[in-house]
C-alpha positions as CSV (number, residue, x, y, z in Angstrom):
1,M,-84.8,-20.3,47.2
2,S,-81.4,-21.6,47.5
3,E,-78.1,-19.7,46.4
4,V,-77.8,-22.3,43.9
5,N,-81.3,-22.0,42.6
6,V,-81.0,-18.2,42.6
7,N,-78.0,-18.6,40.2
8,E,-79.5,-21.2,38.0
9,A,-82.7,-18.9,37.7
10,Y,-80.6,-15.9,36.9
11,Q,-78.6,-17.9,34.0
12,E,-81.7,-19.1,32.6
13,G,-83.3,-15.7,32.6
14,N,-80.3,-13.9,31.2
15,G,-80.1,-16.6,28.6
16,A,-83.6,-16.1,27.8
17,K,-82.9,-12.3,27.5
18,I,-79.9,-13.0,25.1
19,T,-81.9,-15.0,23.0
20,S,-84.8,-12.8,22.8
21,T,-82.4,-9.7,21.8
22,S,-80.8,-11.7,19.1
23,K,-83.7,-12.5,17.4
24,E,-84.9,-8.9,17.5
25,E,-81.7,-7.8,16.0
26,I,-82.1,-10.5,13.4
27,D,-85.8,-9.2,12.8
28,Q,-84.5,-5.6,12.2
29,S,-82.0,-6.8,9.9
30,E,-84.4,-8.5,7.7
31,D,-86.7,-5.6,7.7
32,V,-83.6,-3.3,6.6
33,K,-83.3,-5.7,3.8
34,E,-86.9,-5.7,2.9
35,K,-87.4,-1.8,3.2
36,R,-84.3,-0.8,0.9
37,S,-85.1,2.8,-0.3
38,P,-86.4,3.4,-3.8
39,A,-83.2,5.5,-4.5
40,A,-80.9,2.6,-3.6
41,E,-82.7,0.4,-6.1
42,D,-82.7,3.0,-8.7
43,Q,-79.0,3.2,-8.3
44,D,-78.7,-0.5,-8.9
45,E,-80.6,-0.2,-12.0
46,E,-78.3,2.8,-13.1
47,D,-75.1,0.9,-12.5
48,D,-76.6,-2.1,-14.6
49,V,-77.3,0.5,-17.5
50,Q,-73.8,2.1,-17.2
51,L,-72.3,-1.3,-17.4
52,S,-74.3,-2.3,-20.4
53,A,-73.4,1.0,-22.2
54,F,-69.7,0.4,-21.5
55,T,-70.2,-3.4,-22.8
56,M,-72.0,-2.2,-25.9
57,S,-69.1,0.4,-26.5
58,A,-66.4,-2.3,-26.3
59,L,-68.3,-4.8,-28.4
60,Q,-68.9,-2.0,-31.2
61,E,-65.0,-1.2,-31.0
62,F,-64.3,-4.7,-31.4
63,V,-66.7,-5.2,-34.3
64,S,-65.1,-2.1,-36.0
65,E,-61.5,-3.5,-35.8
66,Q,-62.6,-6.9,-37.2
67,L,-64.4,-5.1,-40.1
68,E,-61.4,-2.8,-40.7
69,R,-59.1,-5.9,-40.8
70,E,-61.5,-7.9,-43.2
71,Q,-61.6,-4.8,-45.5
72,R,-58.1,-4.4,-45.4
73,R,-57.6,-8.1,-46.4
74,Q,-60.3,-8.1,-49.2
75,Q,-58.2,-5.0,-50.5
76,A,-54.9,-6.9,-50.4
77,E,-56.5,-10.0,-52.2
78,Q,-57.9,-7.9,-55.0
79,L,-54.6,-6.0,-55.5
80,A,-52.9,-9.3,-55.7
81,Q,-55.2,-10.2,-58.5
82,D,-54.8,-7.2,-60.2
83,A,-51.0,-7.1,-59.8
84,A,-50.8,-10.6,-61.4
85,K,-47.1,-11.5,-62.0
86,D,-45.9,-8.0,-61.7
87,P,-46.5,-6.4,-58.2
88,D,-44.2,-3.4,-58.9
89,Q,-46.8,-1.8,-61.3
90,L,-49.0,-1.2,-57.9
91,A,-46.0,0.2,-56.2
92,D,-47.3,4.0,-56.0
93,F,-49.6,3.4,-53.2
94,E,-50.9,6.6,-51.7
95,E,-49.8,7.5,-48.2
96,D,-52.5,6.2,-45.3
97,W,-52.3,8.8,-42.8
98,Q,-54.5,7.0,-40.5
99,L,-51.4,4.5,-40.2
100,S,-49.2,7.4,-40.0
101,Q,-47.6,6.8,-43.3
102,F,-45.3,9.6,-44.8
103,W,-43.2,8.5,-47.9
104,Y,-39.6,9.6,-48.4
105,D,-38.5,12.0,-51.1
106,E,-36.5,10.5,-53.8
107,A,-33.1,11.9,-52.2
108,T,-33.7,10.1,-49.1
109,C,-34.5,6.8,-50.7
110,R,-31.2,7.1,-52.8
111,V,-29.1,7.7,-49.8
112,L,-30.7,5.0,-47.6
113,A,-30.9,2.5,-50.5
114,S,-27.2,2.9,-51.4
115,E,-26.0,2.4,-47.9
116,A,-28.3,-0.8,-47.6
117,L,-26.5,-2.0,-50.7
118,R,-23.1,-1.2,-49.4
119,L,-23.5,-2.9,-45.9
120,A,-25.6,-6.0,-47.3
121,G,-23.5,-6.6,-50.4
122,P,-25.0,-8.2,-53.4
123,S,-26.3,-11.2,-51.6
124,G,-27.0,-10.1,-48.1
125,R,-30.3,-9.5,-46.4
126,V,-32.1,-6.2,-45.6
127,A,-35.2,-5.8,-43.4
128,C,-37.3,-2.6,-43.9
129,L,-39.3,-2.3,-40.6
130,S,-42.3,-0.1,-41.1
131,S,-40.4,1.4,-43.9
132,P,-42.2,0.7,-47.2
133,T,-40.8,3.5,-49.2
134,L,-37.3,2.4,-48.9
135,Y,-38.5,-1.2,-49.5
136,R,-40.1,-0.1,-52.9
137,H,-37.0,2.0,-54.1
138,L,-34.7,-1.1,-53.2
139,R,-36.9,-3.5,-55.2
140,K,-36.0,-1.2,-58.2
141,V,-32.2,-1.3,-57.6
142,R,-31.2,-4.4,-55.9
143,P,-29.0,-6.9,-57.4
144,P,-30.8,-10.1,-58.2
145,E,-29.3,-12.2,-55.1
146,L,-30.0,-9.3,-52.6
147,K,-32.9,-10.5,-50.2
148,L,-35.5,-7.9,-48.9
149,T,-38.0,-8.3,-46.2
150,L,-40.7,-5.9,-45.5
151,F,-42.1,-5.8,-42.3
152,E,-45.2,-3.9,-42.5
153,Y,-48.7,-3.5,-40.8
154,D,-50.3,-2.2,-44.2
155,Q,-51.6,-5.4,-46.0
156,R,-51.8,-3.6,-49.3
157,F,-48.0,-4.4,-49.5
158,S,-48.9,-8.2,-49.3
159,V,-48.9,-8.2,-53.0
160,F,-45.2,-8.7,-52.9
161,G,-45.8,-12.1,-51.6
162,P,-42.9,-14.0,-49.3
163,E,-41.0,-10.6,-49.2
164,F,-44.1,-9.0,-46.9
165,V,-44.4,-10.0,-43.3
166,L,-47.6,-8.8,-41.7
167,Y,-46.0,-6.7,-38.6
168,D,-47.7,-4.9,-35.6
169,Y,-45.4,-3.1,-33.3
170,R,-47.7,-3.9,-30.6
171,S,-46.6,-7.3,-30.8
172,P,-42.8,-6.8,-31.1
173,L,-42.1,-10.4,-30.7
174,D,-44.5,-11.9,-33.4
175,V,-41.9,-12.3,-36.0
176,P,-40.9,-15.7,-37.8
177,G,-38.2,-17.4,-36.1
178,D,-36.2,-18.3,-39.1
179,L,-35.6,-14.6,-39.6
180,R,-34.3,-13.8,-36.2
181,E,-30.6,-12.3,-36.4
182,Q,-30.5,-12.8,-40.2
183,F,-30.2,-9.3,-41.6
184,D,-26.9,-7.5,-42.4
185,L,-29.1,-4.2,-42.0
186,V,-32.3,-3.1,-40.4
187,V,-33.9,0.0,-41.4
188,A,-36.7,1.0,-39.0
189,D,-39.2,4.0,-39.1
190,P,-41.8,3.4,-36.1
191,P,-45.0,4.8,-37.4
192,F,-45.8,6.9,-34.2
193,L,-43.6,9.3,-32.2
194,S,-44.2,7.8,-28.8
195,E,-42.0,6.1,-26.2
196,E,-44.3,2.9,-26.3
197,C,-43.8,2.8,-30.1
198,L,-40.1,3.2,-30.2
199,T,-39.6,0.6,-27.3
200,K,-41.5,-1.9,-28.9
201,T,-40.1,-1.5,-32.1
202,A,-36.6,-1.7,-30.6
203,V,-37.5,-5.2,-29.3
204,T,-38.0,-6.3,-32.8
205,V,-34.9,-4.7,-34.2
206,R,-32.9,-6.4,-31.8
207,L,-34.4,-9.9,-32.8
208,L,-33.8,-9.2,-36.4
209,A,-30.3,-7.4,-36.7
210,K,-27.1,-9.0,-37.0
211,Q,-25.2,-5.7,-36.5
212,H,-25.9,-2.6,-38.4
213,I,-29.1,-0.5,-37.3
214,L,-30.6,2.6,-38.9
215,L,-33.4,4.4,-37.2
216,C,-35.4,7.1,-39.0
217,T,-37.9,9.0,-36.3
218,G,-38.5,12.4,-34.7
219,A,-35.8,14.2,-33.1
220,Q,-37.1,14.2,-29.8
221,M,-36.9,10.5,-29.8
222,A,-33.0,10.7,-29.6
223,P,-32.3,9.8,-25.8
224,L,-34.4,6.9,-26.0
225,A,-32.8,5.5,-29.2
226,G,-29.6,5.9,-27.5
227,R,-30.7,4.1,-24.4
228,L,-32.6,1.2,-26.2
229,L,-30.3,0.5,-29.2
230,G,-27.3,2.6,-28.5
231,L,-28.0,4.7,-31.6
232,H,-26.3,8.2,-32.1
233,E,-27.8,11.0,-34.2
234,C,-26.4,11.4,-37.8
235,R,-25.9,14.7,-39.6
236,F,-27.7,13.1,-42.6
237,R,-31.4,14.3,-42.7
238,P,-34.1,12.1,-43.9
239,A,-36.6,14.0,-45.7
240,H,-40.4,13.5,-47.0
241,A,-42.2,13.8,-50.4
242,N,-44.8,15.7,-48.3
243,N,-43.4,18.2,-45.9
244,L,-43.7,16.8,-42.4
245,A,-44.0,19.3,-39.7
246,N,-42.0,17.1,-37.0
247,E,-38.2,17.4,-37.0
248,F,-37.1,14.2,-38.6
249,R,-33.6,12.6,-37.9
250,C,-31.7,9.4,-38.7
251,F,-29.9,7.4,-35.9
252,A,-27.2,5.0,-36.4
253,N,-25.0,2.5,-34.4
254,Y,-22.0,3.1,-36.8
255,D,-20.7,6.0,-38.8
256,L,-23.2,6.7,-41.3
257,D,-22.1,10.2,-42.0
258,S,-18.5,9.1,-43.2
259,H,-19.9,7.1,-46.2
260,V,-22.5,10.1,-46.9
261,S,-19.9,12.8,-46.9
262,K,-17.6,10.6,-49.1
263,G,-20.3,10.3,-51.6
264,T,-20.1,6.5,-51.1
265,T,-23.9,6.5,-50.2
């Protein structure tokens, strides 16, 4: 056999060997796929079951939230019908602790309301942000031309008609555009003592306030209140009708204490 023929034979033989080996590898791969262990298949089924359980839990939580919203809506409608033309007759709502509601005592209401009237004047605008206790008190003492707006998650207060704006601190930008930078005073009382809640509430406060801000919240939120809104802690101490375990404080971006100490508030 010539040298050329030997090389050609070798190349042809080697190519046949490579082709044969590749086929064997493919066959073995097919066998592995077909011969998966029962344990592996059981694991796949278990993953499917776990995923289904997670999906079911999320669905149940969603349905529960929707039902709660619908119940509150129906409750608000019923209250509105009962109130007829005098919603103030339903002003004495009980605290809903699930919404972290704690009403101010009478002395606190008087101080905050007097300060609101001083800053807003007889025809200004005051926003009560998650502060329904102050709003109810202001309705009793305000001049006829004073404009009040309650931003509140509790839809029971929708009985107050256009003065009620449904507010969820988790959506801080979701406020009517025509109310932005319209308030002489914003009084905020975030429902939860958490960095997230105060941070998002502060975004809404900045949207609404023209200048003056009062914040009622826990003492431990002082550093964050200063960073977010430029507020300082006041000597005045807000209190609650039902004693609250947390140390509660008032913060302002102006000198509130000078007016309280002079008895003008």
